[in-house]
N, C-alpha and C positions, 0 to 999 in steps of 0.2 A: 380400668384400662380403657371405660371411657372417655375418663375427663382426661387423662393424662393423650389419649387420642386428638379429646378437642384441645388443648393445654398445644401438644404439639400444629396443630392445623392453623390453631387460632398466632402463633408466634411466629410460625415459616408462612402463612399469610401475609404477614407485616412486612418481611423479609423481602415477600417477592414485589410488592406494593415500592416497598423502596430502590430496591434490582432494577424496574423497568425506568426506572429515572437515573438512576448512579451509575449501572450498571456501561451505557453508551458517554458517560463521562468519563469514565476510568479508562474505557477503551481510549477512548481520543487524548487522556493526561499518557497513556501508555507509550500510544503512539506517537505521541509528541516526545517524550524523555528518549523513548530508543529508535524509531525511524526515522524521524524529522529531519534530525541532520547526518544519519546514515543517507537518505535522499540524496538530499540539498546537494552533501561534500563529492556527491557521484555525477550530480550536474551540474558543481562549477567545472568538472574535469572535460565537461564535454563542449563547455563553452569556445569558441575560435579569438583570436587575437583583436582588440581595440570595441570600443561605443560596439559594435552592429555585429557581434562575436551572438551572441544568441539567434544571429542567423546564418554566418559560418562557420558551423561545427567543426569539432579540431579532432589531427587526427586519431586521435587517444577514441575520439566518440564512433569513431566508424571501427576502430578495430575493437571497442569491448562491442556493439552492435553487429557487423557483422566480419569477425574475425578471420571465415577464411575467403573469405569476397575480397576483403582489404591485402588480404597476403596473396590472394591469383595476381593483384594489378600493383606489385610489390612495392605495400602503401602508397601508391600516386591518387589521391583522395577525387583527380579529377579523372582520373578513367570511372569511379561507379556514377551510374546514372543519375536521374531525378528523383524515384524510387527513393532507392538509396540515401540521400538528400532531406528527402521528405519523412521518414520514418527515424531518422536520427534525432531533426530538431524537434518533431513533434514528441519521439521518444524525453528528448531534454527537453523542452516543456513541460511536459506531463513528470517531470521528477520536481520541478520546483510549486508547479502548482495544484498538483492534486491533493499532498499533503497537506501545504496551506489550503486547500479545502476544508480538507478533515479535522484539521485543529483551531481553525475557525470555527467550523461546523455553521459551515455554508453547501449547501447541495448535498448531504456528506453522504446519504444512499448511491450517488451515484459517483461519486469523487473514490468511495470506499469500493466499488464494483471497477472503474478502475485500477485502482490498483492494483485489487485482483488479476484483472488481465494482464497488468504491468510485470506483476509477480510472477505469474506462468510465464511469459513471453523469457525473461531474464532470466528464471530457470531451467527452461529449457535452451537459452545462449549458452548456460555455463557447463548445461550437461553437454550438449552438442556444438556447439561454436568453437565453444574452448577447451574440447575432451576431459572435461569432466566427466563424463559415463564410464571412461577407460579408471578409473581411481573412488572406485567402491566406500570411498570415504569421503566424497564428495558427496555423491547421494545420499548413501544412508541407509540406513533399516529401523525399522519402526520394530520394536518388541524388541532390543536388542540388545537394551541396559545399556547404551552407550548415546548420549543426551546431543552429540555438540558435534552433528552431521551438516553440512551449510544447505542442503535444498529438504529434507524429508525432515527434519527433523526442527531449523531455526525457521523455514518459513510453511512451516505448520502452523506454531505459535501465532506469526505473522498471518496467515488466512486466519484462524480464528479472533483476531481482536478485529479483522477485515470484516467480513460476516456478520462479526455484530452488531455494527453498523450500519449493514443494509438490511437488516432482521428490524433490527430494535430504531435506528435513526440518531441521531447527535447530541439527543436530549435535552436535559433541560436549558443547563447553560450552553446556549449554541444562539449563533445568525437563525440558524434553520426554524428554532422557534421564537423568534423575535419576530421573525418575518410571518409566523405562523398565526400570531398575535394580532399582527398587523391587517391580515387580509382581510374586505370588505367584505358586509356580508357572514361575517364568520359570528357564527355562535356559539356564546359562550361554553365552553368547558364546565363539567363539574366535578 
């Protein structure tokens, strides 16, 4: 029995060492394959017309982020304040920049933390701003055998991927790792 336990421990110690480098890389790959296009497509819908569209958000941007406030001003964005404009522009830029940082592995922990905040705000807006709270299937429920609710089911998986990156970093194949190796005065790791 002692040999079996030793074999088990030796095998899974090697798996754990492999996982320390592989898990962040796989998390970034899954993020790129599943969520990069989702967030960039969403950001594209928020851009206004013309070259400076990134500074002049579309009406759709305001309706996605501030649905009730926009409806209250009969969809006239000029009646909304600078705060609304700043939030919409920052949200739009975040949907482009944070996913890109995660995929290339630059400032990965901060970018993943920013995406966690973004997803929380997105989920709350979906529930309260767009009336999703009135629809139980949008919110979903854990332990209900139905894994397709947009908020509690899908976004729980998103959060696990993002938390993995916050905790483990970007992994071996990343700009963060390259910058770490170029740092002056760095002591070589064994």
